[in-house]
Kinemage of the C-alpha trace (Angstrom):
@kinemage 1
@onewidth
@group {chain A} dominant
@subgroup {mainchain}
@vectorlist {calphas} color= white
{ca met a 1} P 135.166 95.345 242.631
{ca asn a 2} L 135.596 98.761 241.685
{ca tyr a 3} L 139.128 97.830 240.690
{ca trp a 4} L 138.077 95.222 238.281
{ca cys a 5} L 135.113 97.131 236.924
{ca lys a 6} L 137.624 100.062 236.084
{ca asn a 7} L 139.957 97.964 234.272
{ca ile a 8} L 136.979 96.171 232.603
{ca arg a 9} L 136.145 99.665 231.241
{ca tyr a 10} L 139.418 100.309 230.433
{ca leu a 11} L 140.033 97.315 228.400
{ca ala a 12} L 136.841 98.027 226.586
{ca val a 13} L 138.018 101.425 225.530
{ca val a 14} L 141.151 100.356 224.278
{ca leu a 15} L 139.067 97.443 222.518
{ca ile a 16} L 136.939 100.071 220.929
{ca leu a 17} L 139.833 101.876 219.964
{ca phe a 18} L 141.535 99.192 218.398
{ca ser a 19} L 138.603 98.070 216.745
{ca gly a 20} L 137.858 101.440 215.428
{ca leu a 21} L 141.520 101.592 213.923
{ca gln a 22} L 141.307 98.254 212.353
{ca ser a 23} L 138.112 98.990 210.931
{ca gln a 24} L 139.492 101.896 209.295
{ca gly a 25} L 142.635 100.338 207.962
{ca gln a 26} L 140.227 97.734 206.641
{ca glu a 27} L 138.445 100.407 204.975
{ca lys a 28} L 141.572 102.163 203.508
{ca glu a 29} L 142.484 98.485 202.277
{ca asn a 30} L 138.853 97.930 201.017
{ca glu a 31} L 138.972 101.146 199.271
{ca lys a 32} L 141.616 99.843 196.654
{ca arg a 33} L 139.825 96.443 196.713
{ca ile a 34} L 138.701 95.457 193.019
{ca val a 35} L 134.884 95.125 193.571
{ca asn a 36} L 132.901 96.792 190.933
{ca phe a 37} L 133.178 94.524 187.659
{ca ser a 38} L 131.006 92.677 185.342
{ca ser a 39} L 131.112 90.480 182.300
{ca asp a 40} L 128.567 88.334 180.304
{ca leu a 41} L 129.764 84.989 182.144
{ca met a 42} L 131.810 84.478 185.291
{ca asp a 43} L 133.174 80.939 186.409
{ca tyr a 44} L 135.701 79.775 188.776
{ca asp a 45} L 138.560 77.333 187.392
{ca glu a 46} L 140.875 75.979 190.342
{ca ser a 47} L 143.619 75.717 187.937
{ca leu a 48} L 144.179 79.350 187.564
{ca gly a 49} L 144.591 79.490 191.501
{ca pro a 50} L 142.654 79.964 194.446
{ca gln a 51} L 140.165 82.763 194.576
{ca val a 52} L 140.579 83.374 191.025
{ca his a 53} L 137.747 84.098 188.796
{ca arg a 54} L 137.630 83.695 185.052
{ca leu a 55} L 135.541 86.667 183.279
{ca thr a 56} L 134.305 86.007 179.753
{ca gly a 57} L 132.502 88.674 177.201
{ca asn a 58} L 132.368 92.235 177.467
{ca val a 59} L 134.062 92.499 180.796
{ca trp a 60} L 133.910 95.852 182.640
{ca met a 61} L 135.744 97.218 185.772
{ca glu a 62} L 136.025 100.169 187.575
{ca his a 63} L 138.559 100.940 190.274
{ca glu a 64} L 139.713 103.916 191.632
{ca asp a 65} L 139.944 106.763 188.804
{ca ile a 66} L 140.091 104.100 185.977
{ca ile a 67} L 137.318 102.158 183.802
{ca leu a 68} L 138.406 99.096 182.239
{ca ser a 69} L 137.112 96.995 179.302
{ca cys a 70} L 138.314 93.694 177.552
{ca asp a 71} L 137.288 90.717 176.071
{ca ser a 72} L 138.074 88.119 178.842
{ca ala a 73} L 139.756 88.721 182.248
{ca his a 74} L 141.112 86.591 185.470
{ca leu a 75} L 140.517 88.569 188.899
{ca asn a 76} L 142.198 87.242 191.717
{ca gln a 77} L 140.417 88.775 194.679
{ca gly a 78} L 142.719 87.285 197.176
{ca thr a 79} L 145.685 89.220 195.623
{ca asn a 80} L 143.520 91.973 194.290
{ca arg a 81} L 144.809 91.304 190.865
{ca phe a 82} L 143.368 91.640 187.503
{ca lys a 83} L 144.692 90.326 183.991
{ca gly a 84} L 142.999 91.107 181.201
{ca phe a 85} L 142.791 89.874 177.489
{ca gly a 86} L 141.977 90.930 174.196
{ca asn a 87} L 140.913 94.364 173.190
{ca val a 88} L 142.273 95.817 176.516
{ca his a 89} L 141.075 99.500 176.709
{ca ile a 90} L 141.841 101.976 179.864
{ca ile a 91} L 140.091 104.941 180.787
{ca lys a 92} L 142.000 107.131 183.600
{ca ala a 93} L 140.694 110.180 185.155
{ca asp a 94} L 139.016 110.962 181.559
{ca ser a 95} L 142.230 111.965 180.335
{ca ile a 96} L 144.181 109.258 179.659
{ca asn a 97} L 143.472 106.473 177.255
{ca leu a 98} L 145.236 102.927 177.142
{ca tyr a 99} L 144.974 100.211 174.652
{ca gly a 100} L 146.543 97.044 174.424
{ca asp a 101} L 146.075 92.809 173.881
{ca phe a 102} L 147.081 92.361 177.451
{ca leu a 103} L 147.014 93.691 181.023
{ca asp a 104} L 148.526 92.686 184.248
{ca tyr a 105} L 147.018 95.054 186.931
{ca asp a 106} L 147.671 95.137 190.413
{ca gly a 107} L 145.064 97.133 192.466
{ca ser a 108} L 146.696 97.411 195.766
{ca ser a 109} L 149.925 99.061 194.318
{ca arg a 110} L 148.180 100.024 191.033
{ca met a 111} L 151.015 98.828 188.974
{ca ala a 112} L 149.920 98.024 185.366
{ca leu a 113} L 151.792 96.351 182.503
{ca leu a 114} L 150.482 96.558 179.472
{ca glu a 115} L 151.525 94.140 176.347
{ca gly a 116} L 150.736 93.881 172.620
{ca arg a 117} L 150.202 96.666 170.132
{ca val a 118} L 149.872 99.220 173.388
{ca arg a 119} L 148.893 102.834 172.783
{ca met a 120} L 148.663 105.554 175.421
{ca glu a 121} L 146.693 108.670 174.239
{ca his a 122} L 147.131 111.512 176.763
{ca asn a 123} L 146.358 115.306 175.800
{ca asn a 124} L 147.698 115.677 172.204
{ca thr a 125} L 150.411 113.130 172.685
{ca leu a 126} L 150.310 109.249 171.557
{ca leu a 127} L 152.753 106.678 173.036
{ca lys a 128} L 153.252 103.430 171.010
{ca thr a 129} L 154.717 100.390 172.409
{ca asn a 130} L 154.675 96.702 172.641
{ca his a 131} L 155.334 96.696 176.630
{ca leu a 132} L 154.294 99.284 178.797
{ca his a 133} L 154.687 99.415 182.371
{ca tyr a 134} L 152.504 102.254 183.992
{ca asn a 135} L 152.387 103.356 188.028
{ca met a 136} L 149.010 104.954 188.129
{ca glu a 137} L 149.639 106.222 191.555
{ca glu a 138} L 152.817 108.490 190.454
{ca glu a 139} L 151.634 108.803 187.104
{ca ile a 140} L 154.595 107.414 185.575
{ca ser a 141} L 155.249 105.150 182.790
{ca trp a 142} L 157.942 103.488 180.664
{ca tyr a 143} L 159.150 100.790 178.317
{ca phe a 144} L 162.220 98.972 177.846
{ca glu a 145} L 161.810 97.277 174.535
{ca gly a 146} L 161.492 100.250 172.066
{ca gly a 147} L 158.750 102.986 171.879
{ca gln a 148} L 157.543 105.701 169.969
{ca ile a 149} L 156.255 108.957 170.862
{ca ile a 150} L 153.994 111.350 168.393
{ca asp a 151} L 152.635 114.850 168.947
{ca ser a 152} L 151.790 117.644 166.869
{ca ile a 153} L 155.283 118.273 165.823
{ca asn a 154} L 157.700 115.469 166.627
{ca thr a 155} L 157.701 111.885 166.117
{ca leu a 156} L 160.486 110.098 168.621
{ca glu a 157} L 161.553 106.621 168.833
{ca ser a 158} L 163.864 105.077 171.403
{ca thr a 159} L 164.953 101.590 173.061
{ca trp a 160} L 163.753 102.742 176.290
{ca gly a 161} L 161.723 105.686 177.622
{ca tyr a 162} L 160.229 107.098 180.601
{ca tyr a 163} L 156.894 109.400 180.449
{ca phe a 164} L 155.942 111.575 183.519
{ca met a 165} L 152.476 112.457 182.652
{ca glu a 166} L 151.689 115.224 185.331
{ca thr a 167} L 154.575 117.395 183.834
{ca glu a 168} L 154.369 115.766 180.388
{ca glu a 169} L 158.213 114.913 180.606
{ca tyr a 170} L 159.935 112.200 178.336
{ca his a 171} L 163.389 110.672 179.183
{ca phe a 172} L 164.433 108.354 176.237
{ca lys a 173} L 167.860 106.423 176.200
{ca asn a 174} L 169.663 104.312 173.512
{ca gln a 175} L 168.919 104.592 169.718
{ca val a 176} L 166.969 107.834 170.088
{ca phe a 177} L 165.581 108.954 166.601
{ca leu a 178} L 163.352 112.393 166.402
{ca ser a 179} L 162.017 113.887 163.403
{ca asn a 180} L 159.541 116.552 162.133
{ca glu a 181} L 158.769 117.922 158.890
{ca asp a 182} L 162.443 119.947 159.124
{ca asn a 183} L 164.683 117.722 160.778
{ca thr a 184} L 165.557 114.173 161.671
{ca leu a 185} L 167.742 113.685 165.134
{ca ser a 186} L 169.547 110.708 166.333
{ca thr a 187} L 171.134 110.740 169.659
{ca asp a 188} L 171.741 108.468 172.837
{ca thr a 189} L 169.960 110.293 175.497
{ca leu a 190} L 167.054 112.708 175.088
{ca phe a 191} L 164.610 114.493 177.371
{ca tyr a 192} L 161.573 116.150 175.842
{ca asn a 193} L 158.960 118.161 177.445
{ca gly a 194} L 155.558 117.962 175.893
{ca lys a 195} L 154.090 121.159 177.110
{ca thr a 196} L 156.882 123.405 175.853
{ca glu a 197} L 158.088 121.095 173.325
{ca leu a 198} L 161.710 121.717 174.378
{ca val a 199} L 163.970 118.888 173.230
{ca lys a 200} L 167.592 118.366 175.270
{ca phe a 201} L 170.398 115.848 174.060
{ca leu a 202} L 173.085 114.295 175.547
{ca gly a 203} L 175.877 112.018 173.951
{ca pro a 204} L 176.967 111.862 170.223
{ca thr a 205} L 174.087 113.739 168.559
{ca gln a 206} L 173.447 113.981 164.626
{ca ile a 207} L 170.602 116.195 163.015
{ca phe a 208} L 169.958 116.346 159.290
{ca gly a 209} L 168.089 118.937 157.733
{ca asp a 210} L 166.955 119.747 154.112
{ca thr a 211} L 170.273 121.917 153.378
{ca asn a 212} L 172.377 121.197 156.588
{ca tyr a 213} L 174.212 118.786 158.833
{ca ile a 214} L 174.699 119.320 162.336
{ca tyr a 215} L 176.849 117.156 165.144
{ca cys a 216} L 177.205 117.873 168.672
{ca glu a 217} L 177.593 115.606 172.100
{ca asn a 218} L 174.835 117.896 173.994
{ca gly a 219} L 172.578 120.756 173.484
{ca trp a 220} L 168.507 121.754 172.970
{ca tyr a 221} L 165.934 122.186 170.145
{ca asp a 222} L 163.006 124.650 170.868
{ca ser a 223} L 160.673 123.332 168.267
{ca pro a 224} L 157.991 125.978 168.239
{ca asn a 225} L 160.539 129.028 167.959
{ca asn a 226} L 162.717 126.942 166.089
{ca leu a 227} L 165.809 127.665 167.950
{ca ser a 228} L 168.632 125.236 168.815
{ca ser a 229} L 171.705 125.014 171.015
{ca phe a 230} L 174.683 122.458 170.127
{ca asn a 231} L 177.501 122.212 172.464
{ca lys a 232} L 180.408 120.131 172.808
{ca asn a 233} L 182.471 119.368 169.465
{ca ala a 234} L 179.484 121.097 167.631
{ca val a 235} L 179.700 120.766 163.589
{ca phe a 236} L 177.505 122.629 161.426
{ca gln a 237} L 177.893 122.020 157.615
{ca ser a 238} L 175.747 124.013 154.989
{ca arg a 239} L 176.112 123.836 151.557
{ca asp a 240} L 180.058 124.307 150.992
{ca gln a 241} L 180.101 125.731 154.777
{ca ile a 242} L 181.653 123.693 157.611
{ca leu a 243} L 181.472 125.379 160.806
{ca gln a 244} L 182.903 124.034 164.184
{ca gly a 245} L 183.060 125.584 167.828
{ca asp a 246} L 182.746 124.804 171.328
{ca ser a 247} L 178.750 125.953 171.041
{ca leu a 248} L 176.591 126.876 168.215
{ca leu a 249} L 173.168 128.711 168.697
{ca tyr a 250} L 170.850 127.959 165.238
{ca asp a 251} L 167.937 130.186 164.395
{ca arg a 252} L 166.055 127.973 161.941
{ca glu a 253} L 163.506 130.660 161.493
{ca asn a 254} L 165.911 132.859 160.066
{ca asn a 255} L 168.718 130.727 158.911
{ca ile a 256} L 171.246 132.517 161.187
{ca thr a 257} L 173.796 130.259 163.048
{ca glu a 258} L 176.130 131.985 166.040
{ca ala a 259} L 179.094 129.975 167.001
{ca phe a 260} L 181.080 130.782 170.172
{ca gly a 261} L 184.644 129.408 171.359
{ca asn a 262} L 187.099 127.765 169.044
{ca val a 263} L 185.365 128.851 165.978
{ca thr a 264} L 186.332 127.180 162.556
{ca ala a 265} L 184.712 127.905 159.144
{ca arg a 266} L 185.747 125.819 156.278
{ca asp a 267} L 184.912 126.433 152.765
{ca ser a 268} L 185.285 123.289 150.757
{ca ile a 269} L 184.761 125.277 147.345
{ca gln a 270} L 186.933 127.847 148.093
{ca asn a 271} L 189.692 126.004 149.603
{ca ser a 272} L 189.898 128.165 152.840
{ca ile a 273} L 189.344 128.281 156.417
{ca ile a 274} L 188.276 131.234 158.864
{ca lys a 275} L 189.017 130.745 162.696
{ca gly a 276} L 188.115 133.066 165.563
{ca glu a 277} L 185.744 132.848 168.943
{ca lys a 278} L 182.708 134.511 167.897
{ca leu a 279} L 180.745 133.693 164.515
{ca tyr a 280} L 177.718 134.873 162.976
{ca phe a 281} L 176.537 133.145 159.825
{ca asp a 282} L 173.494 134.237 157.767
{ca glu a 283} L 172.841 131.310 155.639
{ca ala a 284} L 170.240 132.689 153.490
{ca ala a 285} L 172.804 135.446 152.560
{ca asp a 286} L 175.848 133.179 152.512
{ca his a 287} L 177.482 136.111 154.840
{ca ile a 288} L 179.820 135.064 157.628
{ca val a 289} L 181.267 137.332 160.215
{ca val a 290} L 184.200 136.657 162.744
{ca thr a 291} L 185.663 138.273 165.488
{ca glu a 292} L 188.226 137.822 168.407
{ca asn a 293} L 191.377 136.008 167.611
{ca thr a 294} L 190.642 135.682 164.240
{ca leu a 295} L 192.857 133.933 161.488
{ca tyr a 296} L 191.941 133.423 157.688
{ca ile a 297} L 193.977 130.768 155.938
{ca met a 298} L 194.164 130.571 152.135
{ca ile a 299} L 195.108 127.034 151.507
{ca asp a 300} L 197.557 126.592 148.762
{ca gly a 301} L 199.183 123.236 147.909
{ca leu a 302} L 202.699 124.994 148.218
{ca asp a 303} L 202.292 127.695 150.326
{ca ser a 304} L 199.329 129.021 152.666
{ca leu a 305} L 198.591 132.233 153.685
{ca phe a 306} L 197.956 133.301 157.251
{ca leu a 307} L 195.988 136.363 158.030
{ca his a 308} L 194.701 138.046 161.323
{ca ala a 309} L 192.503 141.028 161.626
{ca asp a 310} L 190.148 142.525 164.582
{ca thr a 311} L 187.378 141.473 162.107
{ca leu a 312} L 186.863 139.143 159.156
{ca leu a 313} L 183.602 139.047 156.854
{ca ser a 314} L 183.363 136.319 154.021
{ca tyr a 315} L 180.473 136.537 151.661
{ca ser a 316} L 179.002 135.152 148.526
{ca ile a 317} L 179.191 137.416 145.372
{ca asp a 318} L 176.469 135.763 143.122
{ca ser a 319} L 177.461 137.857 140.055
{ca val a 320} L 180.844 136.276 139.662
{ca asp a 321} L 179.906 133.332 141.712
{ca ser a 322} L 182.830 133.573 144.063
{ca arg a 323} L 183.379 134.541 147.543
{ca lys a 324} L 184.891 137.721 148.915
{ca ile a 325} L 186.957 137.989 151.878
{ca glu a 326} L 187.102 141.448 153.970
{ca ala a 327} L 189.477 142.198 156.679
{ca phe a 328} L 189.558 145.243 158.974
{ca his a 329} L 191.872 147.055 161.532
{ca gln a 330} L 195.304 145.875 162.433
{ca val a 331} L 195.596 143.126 159.285
{ca gln a 332} L 198.783 141.249 159.090
{ca phe a 333} L 199.309 138.348 156.900
{ca phe a 334} L 202.358 135.963 156.526
{ca arg a 335} L 203.291 133.543 153.627
{ca ser a 336} L 207.010 132.404 153.116
{ca asp a 337} L 207.158 134.460 149.993
{ca met a 338} L 205.436 137.740 151.269
{ca gln a 339} L 204.334 139.419 154.456
{ca gly a 340} L 201.942 142.255 154.849
{ca arg a 341} L 200.113 144.791 157.206
{ca cys a 342} L 197.497 147.470 156.748
{ca asp a 343} L 194.040 148.817 158.017
{ca ser a 344} L 191.846 146.999 155.950
{ca leu a 345} L 191.977 144.447 153.148
{ca asp a 346} L 189.520 142.545 150.796
{ca tyr a 347} L 190.298 139.485 148.602
{ca leu a 348} L 187.901 138.361 145.769
{ca val a 349} L 188.534 134.634 145.246
{ca val a 350} L 187.539 134.605 141.406
{ca asp a 351} L 189.906 137.027 140.391
{ca ser a 352} L 192.915 136.189 143.003
{ca ile a 353} L 193.484 139.890 143.962
{ca ile a 354} L 194.311 140.932 147.204
{ca his a 355} L 193.736 144.672 148.031
{ca leu a 356} L 195.467 146.589 150.918
{ca tyr a 357} L 194.103 149.815 152.297
{ca asn a 358} L 195.031 152.519 154.611
{ca glu a 359} L 198.888 152.730 155.275
{ca pro a 360} L 199.680 149.383 153.656
{ca ile a 361} L 203.163 147.885 153.580
{ca leu a 362} L 203.982 144.923 151.528
{ca trp a 363} L 207.485 142.567 151.981
{ca gln a 364} L 208.448 140.332 149.337
{ca glu a 365} L 211.912 138.635 149.562
{ca lys a 366} L 214.178 141.779 149.912
{ca asn a 367} L 211.761 144.285 148.643
{ca gln a 368} L 209.589 146.561 150.768
{ca leu a 369} L 206.500 148.201 149.233
{ca thr a 370} L 204.134 150.985 150.493
{ca ala a 371} L 201.477 153.313 149.036
{ca thr a 372} L 197.933 154.614 149.766
{ca glu a 373} L 196.689 151.426 148.201
{ca ile a 374} L 198.457 148.035 146.927
{ca ser a 375} L 196.765 145.462 144.769
{ca ile a 376} L 198.449 141.735 144.466
{ca lys a 377} L 197.277 139.446 141.677
{ca met a 378} L 198.019 136.057 142.860
{ca ser a 379} L 198.596 132.816 140.593
{ca asp a 380} L 199.139 129.312 141.143
{ca glu a 381} L 202.778 129.686 141.029
{ca gly a 382} L 202.738 132.722 143.650
{ca ile a 383} L 202.625 136.547 142.999
{ca asp a 384} L 201.807 137.391 139.327
{ca phe a 385} L 201.536 141.366 139.669
{ca ile a 386} L 201.540 144.260 142.363
{ca glu a 387} L 200.073 147.555 141.704
{ca met a 388} L 201.091 150.568 143.925
{ca leu a 389} L 198.531 153.180 143.765
{ca asp a 390} L 199.084 156.834 144.931
{ca met a 391} L 202.463 157.485 146.750
{ca gly a 392} L 203.908 154.205 145.603
{ca phe a 393} L 207.622 153.562 147.073
{ca leu a 394} L 209.357 150.445 146.364
{ca ile a 395} L 212.610 149.914 148.636
{ca thr a 396} L 215.020 146.719 147.971
{ca glu a 397} L 217.672 146.184 150.435
{ca ile a 398} L 221.034 145.520 149.433
{ca asp a 399} L 222.558 145.262 152.789
{ca ser a 400} L 222.065 147.151 156.183
{ca ile a 401} L 223.049 150.639 154.733
{ca leu a 402} L 222.405 150.259 150.883
{ca tyr a 403} L 218.561 150.380 149.526
{ca asn a 404} L 217.650 150.849 145.965
{ca gln a 405} L 214.714 152.874 146.182
{ca ile a 406} L 211.755 153.786 143.521
{ca lys a 407} L 208.977 156.230 143.773
{ca gly a 408} L 206.113 157.315 141.566
{ca lys a 409} L 202.441 158.084 141.555
{ca thr a 410} L 201.810 154.526 140.449
{ca ile a 411} L 204.116 151.516 140.454
{ca arg a 412} L 203.587 148.443 139.006
{ca gly a 413} L 205.520 145.396 139.671
{ca tyr a 414} L 205.543 142.110 137.713
{ca phe a 415} L 206.911 138.732 138.760
{ca lys a 416} L 208.314 135.533 136.677
{ca asp a 417} L 208.764 132.259 138.806
{ca asn a 418} L 207.386 134.381 142.044
{ca asp a 419} L 210.592 136.754 141.601
{ca leu a 420} L 210.389 140.531 140.864
{ca asn a 421} L 211.106 141.033 137.108
{ca arg a 422} L 209.931 144.224 135.805
{ca val a 423} L 208.973 147.421 137.375
{ca glu a 424} L 207.128 150.471 135.807
{ca val a 425} L 206.681 153.754 137.390
{ca ile a 426} L 204.091 156.144 135.886
{ca gly a 427} L 203.740 159.615 137.050
{ca asn a 428} L 206.362 161.584 138.931
{ca gly a 429} L 209.015 158.964 138.998
{ca glu a 430} L 212.065 158.988 141.078
{ca ser a 431} L 214.616 156.147 141.548
{ca leu a 432} L 217.999 155.945 143.799
{ca phe a 433} L 220.123 152.856 142.972
{ca tyr a 434} L 223.457 151.394 143.042
{ca pro a 435} L 224.670 150.057 139.794
{ca glu a 436} L 227.046 147.145 139.759
{ca glu a 437} L 230.132 146.643 137.467
{ca asp a 438} L 231.899 143.261 137.763
{ca ser a 439} L 229.746 142.562 140.922
{ca ser a 440} L 230.726 145.325 142.565
{ca his a 441} L 228.939 148.701 143.384
{ca ile a 442} L 230.176 151.734 141.358
{ca gly a 443} L 228.117 154.545 142.772
{ca leu a 444} L 224.788 155.842 143.512
{ca asn a 445} L 222.166 156.816 140.437
{ca asn a 446} L 219.799 159.290 141.304
{ca ala a 447} L 217.109 160.016 138.250
{ca val a 448} L 214.068 161.919 138.138
{ca ser a 449} L 211.516 160.864 135.243
{ca ser a 450} L 207.826 160.925 134.619
{ca glu a 451} L 208.072 157.214 133.922
{ca ile a 452} L 210.812 154.659 134.624
{ca ile a 453} L 210.967 151.005 133.488
{ca met a 454} L 213.469 148.804 135.750
{ca val a 455} L 214.299 145.041 135.023
{ca phe a 456} L 215.466 142.828 137.416
{ca gln a 457} L 217.112 139.208 137.751
{ca asp a 458} L 218.148 137.477 140.924
{ca gly a 459} L 216.875 140.595 143.028
{ca lys a 460} L 219.319 143.140 141.107
{ca ile a 461} L 218.299 145.979 138.506
{ca thr a 462} L 219.869 144.726 135.518
{ca gly a 463} L 218.363 147.326 133.257
{ca val a 464} L 216.994 150.841 133.475
{ca lys a 465} L 214.969 153.182 130.739
{ca phe a 466} L 213.991 156.937 131.999
{ca leu a 467} L 210.938 158.115 129.539
{ca tyr a 468} L 210.243 161.763 129.285
{ca asp a 469} L 212.429 164.289 130.325
{ca pro a 470} L 214.840 162.192 132.520
{ca asn a 471} L 217.169 163.711 134.902
{ca ser a 472} L 220.058 161.455 136.087
{ca lys a 473} L 223.060 161.788 138.143
{ca leu a 474} L 225.847 159.159 139.117
{ca thr a 475} L 227.625 160.133 142.484
{ca pro a 476} L 230.888 157.754 142.746
{ca leu a 477} L 230.660 155.758 146.420
{ca lys a 478} L 233.144 157.738 148.274
{ca gln a 479} L 231.578 161.120 147.540
{ca ile a 480} L 227.861 160.014 148.627
{ca thr a 481} L 226.249 161.771 151.767
{ca ser a 482} L 224.335 160.187 154.380
{ca glu a 483} L 221.330 162.486 153.095
{ca glu a 484} L 221.763 161.383 149.449
{ca arg a 485} L 221.232 157.614 150.250
{ca lys a 486} L 217.663 158.054 150.720
{ca leu a 487} L 214.689 159.524 148.945
{ca glu a 488} L 212.372 161.531 150.778
{ca gly a 489} L 209.765 159.691 152.597
{ca phe a 490} L 212.150 156.918 153.028
{ca ile a 491} L 211.155 154.678 156.114
{ca trp a 492} L 212.515 150.956 156.366
{ca his a 493} L 209.936 149.010 158.317
{ca gly a 494} L 211.823 145.631 158.715
{ca leu a 495} L 210.844 145.336 162.573
{ca leu a 496} L 207.215 145.564 161.662
{ca arg a 497} L 207.422 142.446 159.349
{ca pro a 498} L 205.894 139.274 160.498
{ca lys a 499} L 208.414 136.623 160.882
{ca asn a 500} L 205.957 133.672 160.969
{ca arg a 501} L 202.403 132.595 160.840
{ca lys a 502} L 202.060 133.124 164.751
{ca asp a 503} L 203.469 136.580 164.471
{ca val a 504} L 200.372 138.019 162.474
{ca phe a 505} L 198.763 138.174 166.029
{ca glu a 506} L 201.320 140.780 167.432
{ca trp a 507} L 200.491 144.213 166.065
{ca lys a 508} L 204.129 146.066 166.776
């Protein structure tokens, strides 16, 4: 008897516990049941399905943290599903407003589908689409048939998108377009944070501004601070400048662009290219600075010039409507008809004059030119004019032993068909050259005159005129000593001469 009593008491406890657990589970289930609703008219129509009530006129429903209103609805209390029709309006947690023409809402899973002129208002953000899925439990909404996001700064459109409401993060894919008062952006994939207003984009991306165009394949855009980073095949085009690099950093507020890695700046008007590893571009001042592995290319239909230096500058000179190029430290350049090196150089495009400073050396065919400063006037045919200022020294190589030499305070060389045609020495003129007779050298002429004029043809001296107190001496070849073969200061720098355009990067 005691045995049965004990077991009955045990069974009773188990039943009580089970019924308690069952009632708790039922309470949790009941918590999600749609039970609070009202309408002007409610009826039952078997054609709609079992346990489906038709609600008509001023429909109102409250469930969990949402309050809903619409024109009419179907409520299936068996499946806990609510379908709303006409002027659907949902208020969620007093912070989200949803509008649409149709709603399909599952009260158990809290999944909702809105269709027809759908609008979602959250904080300062408006989402518009025709089909919106909304997981109210996880606070995630998404669309797959096109949508639009509008906030205080940007308007964004895409084929599909996800919106994470707690973090205000958006993910967009396929035919993504973003626009604001400054730019229009198109891309394949975009991530947007509504709190920070930071945009990240992946895939081929184009950005159109008032004065520039940008292309890249990934990057980001900080709207409040007007800062952007563009990476992978990045291109920036502004006025007549086209910039390319592995990555670009753009400060729209100050119109500053910085480029890094395999940088190229093309000037379509001046027909030139600047390359390097780092670039700084001030768009307002039209000023470019390039460093590290630099190369300036002066494009010519017949023969381009390739120049390397530690630092390259390119900027606009408004007074002459042209650009000026400056190169600093260990400057070397190569063109098939001339090569040179110096410590600094500048080139004003409008007058086509190149200035070489600080121990400049210029080679042209068999000629070597040195001075404190050298100026080269270019023309469409090549070199037009060269001026050597202060301690000018012109050396022409005849062979490995014989060199024609001219010295003076100022030396001017004039070219015809890109060949040296005439040389003028002004001040402290000295010359040492080997005159010819019947194509043979007859001796060494050493002359001193304050001014000297020499005429050249095919690289040979064909005429000489000494002005103002000349002093000239001709020494037969057999009587020439090694000391007499060179003017004071003679140095032949043939080993320093760049041999090709790649050689300009090697400073000897």
